[in-house]
C-alpha positions in Angstrom: 120.2 119.5 102.3 117.4 121.4 100.6 114.6 120.9 103.2 116.0 122.3 106.4 112.8 122.1 108.5 113.3 120.7 112.0 111.5 120.8 115.3 112.7 122.7 118.4 113.6 119.4 120.0 115.5 118.4 116.9 117.6 121.5 117.2 118.3 121.1 120.9 119.2 117.5 120.2 122.1 118.6 118.0 123.6 120.7 120.8 126.3 119.3 123.1 127.6 120.0 126.6 130.4 122.6 126.5 129.4 124.2 123.3 129.7 128.0 122.7 126.2 129.3 121.8 125.5 132.7 120.3 122.0 133.8 121.2 120.6 136.4 118.8 118.5 139.5 119.3 119.4 142.0 122.0 118.0 142.8 125.4 114.2 142.4 124.9 114.1 142.2 121.2 113.9 139.0 119.0 115.3 136.6 121.6 115.0 132.9 120.6 113.1 132.2 123.8 111.3 129.0 122.6 114.8 127.5 122.1 116.1 129.0 125.4 113.2 127.4 127.3 113.9 124.1 125.6 117.6 124.3 126.5 116.6 125.2 130.1 114.6 122.0 130.5 117.2 119.8 128.7 120.1 118.0 130.2 122.7 120.3 128.5 125.3 121.8 130.8 128.6 123.7 130.8 127.6 126.1 128.0 129.5 129.2 127.0 126.9 131.8 126.1 127.5 134.8 123.9 124.8 137.4 124.0 123.6 141.0 123.9 121.7 139.6 126.8 118.2 139.8 128.1 115.9 137.1 129.7 117.7 134.5 127.6 120.8 134.8 129.7 118.9 135.1 133.0 116.7 132.0 132.3 119.7 129.9 131.4 121.7 131.2 134.3 118.9 130.4 136.7 118.8 126.9 135.2 122.5 126.4 135.9 123.3 125.9 132.2 126.0 128.5 131.8 129.6 127.9 132.7 130.9 131.1 131.1 129.2 134.2 129.7 130.5 136.6 127.1 128.3 139.6 127.1 127.9 143.3 126.4 125.0 143.8 128.8 122.2 141.7 130.3 119.2 144.1 130.4 115.5 143.8 130.4 115.3 147.5 129.2 112.5 148.6 131.6 114.2 146.5 134.3 117.8 147.6 133.8 119.5 144.5 135.0 118.2 140.9 134.8 117.9 139.7 138.4 118.8 136.1 137.6 121.9 137.3 135.9 122.7 139.5 138.8 122.4 136.6 141.2 124.6 134.4 139.0 127.2 137.1 138.6 127.3 137.8 142.4 127.8 134.1 143.0 130.9 133.9 140.8 129.7 133.2 137.2 132.7 133.2 134.9 132.4 136.1 132.5 134.2 138.0 129.7 132.6 141.5 130.2 132.6 143.6 127.1 130.9 146.7 125.7 128.6 146.6 122.7 131.4 147.7 120.3 133.9 145.1 121.5 131.4 142.2 121.3 130.5 143.4 117.8 134.2 143.5 116.9 134.9 140.0 118.3 132.1 138.5 116.2 133.1 140.4 113.1 136.7 139.2 113.5 135.5 135.6 113.3 133.1 136.4 110.4 136.1 137.8 108.5 138.3 134.9 109.3 140.7 137.0 111.4 142.2 136.1 114.9 141.5 139.6 116.2 140.6 143.2 115.2 142.4 146.3 116.5 140.4 149.0 118.2 140.5 152.0 120.5 137.4 150.7 122.3 138.2 149.8 125.9 141.4 151.6 126.3 141.8 153.3 129.6 139.0 151.1 131.2 139.0 148.1 133.4 137.6 146.0 130.5 141.1 146.1 129.0 142.6 144.6 132.2 140.9 141.3 131.5 143.3 138.5 130.5 141.6 138.0 127.1 143.0 141.3 125.8 146.4 142.3 124.5 147.8 145.7 123.7 149.3 146.1 120.2 151.1 148.9 118.5 150.4 150.1 115.0 153.1 149.0 112.5 152.8 152.4 110.7 154.4 155.7 111.4 151.8 156.7 113.9 152.8 154.0 116.3 149.5 154.2 118.1 148.8 151.7 120.9 145.6 149.8 120.3 143.6 147.0 121.9 143.4 143.7 120.2 139.9 142.3 120.4 140.1 138.5 120.0 137.8 136.7 117.6 134.7 135.2 119.2 134.0 131.9 117.5 130.6 130.2 118.0 129.8 126.5 117.7 126.1 127.4 117.1 124.1 130.5 116.6 120.4 130.4 117.6 118.4 133.2 116.0 114.7 134.1 115.8 113.4 135.5 112.5 110.0 136.6 111.2 109.6 134.6 108.0 111.6 131.7 106.6 111.2 129.1 103.9 112.2 125.4 104.0 115.5 126.2 102.3 116.7 128.6 105.0 115.9 131.9 103.2 114.8 134.2 106.0 113.5 137.7 106.7 114.1 139.8 109.8 111.5 142.5 109.6 112.3 144.5 112.8 113.6 148.0 112.4 116.6 147.1 114.7 118.1 143.8 113.3 121.4 144.4 115.0 124.1 141.7 115.4 122.2 138.6 114.2 124.1 138.7 110.8 127.4 138.7 112.6 126.4 135.8 114.8 125.3 133.8 111.8 128.7 134.5 110.1 130.7 133.7 113.3 129.1 130.3 113.8 129.8 126.8 112.6 126.1 126.0 112.6 123.1 128.3 112.5 119.6 127.3 113.7 116.6 129.5 113.2 113.2 129.7 114.8 110.6 131.6 112.7 107.2 133.2 113.3 106.0 131.8 110.0 107.2 129.1 107.6 106.2 130.2 104.1 107.0 129.5 100.5 110.0 131.1 98.8 107.7 133.1 96.7 105.8 134.5 99.7 109.1 135.9 101.1 109.1 138.5 98.3 112.8 138.7 98.2 112.9 141.2 95.3 111.2 143.7 97.6 112.4 142.5 101.0 116.1 141.8 100.2 117.3 144.2 102.9 115.6 142.1 105.5 117.5 139.0 104.4 120.5 139.4 106.7 122.5 136.3 105.7 122.4 133.8 102.9 120.6 130.5 103.2 123.9 128.5 102.8 124.7 129.5 106.4 121.5 128.1 107.8 121.6 124.5 109.2 118.0 124.2 110.2 114.8 126.1 110.9 111.9 125.4 113.2 108.5 126.9 113.3 107.9 128.8 116.6 104.9 131.1 116.5 105.4 133.7 119.3 108.9 132.1 119.7 110.4 135.3 121.0 107.8 135.9 123.7 108.0 137.6 126.2 110.5 139.6 124.2 109.3 141.5 121.2 109.2 140.4 117.5 108.0 143.7 116.1 106.2 144.2 113.8 104.4 140.9 114.6 104.0 141.6 118.4 105.6 143.9 121.0 107.3 143.2 124.3 105.0 141.6 127.0 105.9 143.9 129.8 103.4 142.3 132.2 105.0 138.9 131.7 108.4 140.4 132.0 107.4 141.6 135.5 106.3 138.0 136.3 109.7 136.8 135.2 111.5 139.5 137.3 109.4 138.6 140.3 110.5 134.9 140.0 113.9 136.0 141.3 112.5 136.9 144.7 113.0 133.4 146.2 113.7 129.8 145.3 110.0 129.0 145.6 109.1 131.8 143.2 111.6 130.5 140.7 110.4 127.0 141.0 106.8 128.1 140.4 107.8 130.1 137.3 109.7 127.2 135.9 106.8 124.8 136.5 104.3 127.1 134.9 106.3 128.6 132.0 109.5 126.5 131.4 108.9 122.9 132.1 106.0 122.8 129.7 105.4 122.2 126.0 105.3 125.2 123.7 101.5 125.0 123.3 101.1 124.9 127.1 103.4 127.9 127.5 101.3 129.9 124.9 98.1 129.1 126.8 99.7 130.0 130.2 100.7 133.5 128.9 97.2 134.2 127.6 97.3 132.8 124.1 97.5 134.5 120.7 94.5 136.7 121.3 96.2 138.3 124.3 99.6 138.6 122.7 98.2 140.1 119.5 96.4 142.7 121.6 99.4 143.8 123.6 100.0 147.6 123.6 103.2 148.9 122.0 105.8 149.5 124.7 107.7 152.8 124.7 111.5 152.3 125.0 
C-alpha cells in the first residue's frame, strides 16, 4: 500500500486483545501518548506491554489494560517511579524485569531473527533468577558461562516521530532516538504517529538520512498527531510538560483523583485534550526542562 495514512482510531481498531505491544520512546521522551490514551479508553484488554517505560505504562496500568509488562524501568525522570506503575506492581502485576541492556538485547535478537543473544549482563543478579533466562556455556576454548537473553517479539510497535510522509518515510529529530529502531525491526506491524505529515521532498532525506531510523517498508500505517507525545517531550518540537506531569502524578493519590484525571484528559477527543492542557500556545512556550 502506497498511501499509509490512517487515523488514531484506525490504528487502535487494528489492535486485538492479548497482543504484545512495543511502546517507543523512553521514560519522558517521545512516548506515543495520543495512541496510549486511545488504547486506555478502548475496550482492549490483556495486553503484554514492552517499554522503556514512562507515563505510557502507568496510564495503561491504571486503566487495567496490561496483563504482563516487560520493562527496563518505568520512570518519569523528575519523579523517579511512576506511581500508577508502583501501585500495579505492588498489587501483583505480572512482569519480566530487565535492565536497559537486556531489553535492548531481546529486541535486537528478534530484529536479527535469532532466538536469543548471549550476554554477561545480569549475571550475579536476581534478574537472572527469573524463569525466562537460561545459563549457557561458550562452545569455544574459554568455556565462559553466559546468560541467554531470549528474543522479544512484538505483534505491534507504536512509535512517535517528528515528520513523516504518506509512504511511511519518517524522521526522528531528537538527539536521543534510542530503541525505536529496534522496536520497529522486532515487530510484525509498525504504526507511527507524527507531529507533521509532509511531502517526501519536505523530509530532505539527503540531508536528514541519519534521522530516518528504519525503512518505510516496515511501516504499516501513520497517523497525524500534533503534540502526540504530550506530556512527554518531542524535542526539538516541544519539551517535557513538567507541570502536567505533576498533575498526572497527583492523580495516583486516590480513586477519585484518578477518575477526575481520566475524565478530563483521557476520556476525551484529541482536540479536547489539547485544549484541556492549555493548547498549542502554552505547549510551544514551555521552558526547556533540565534532566
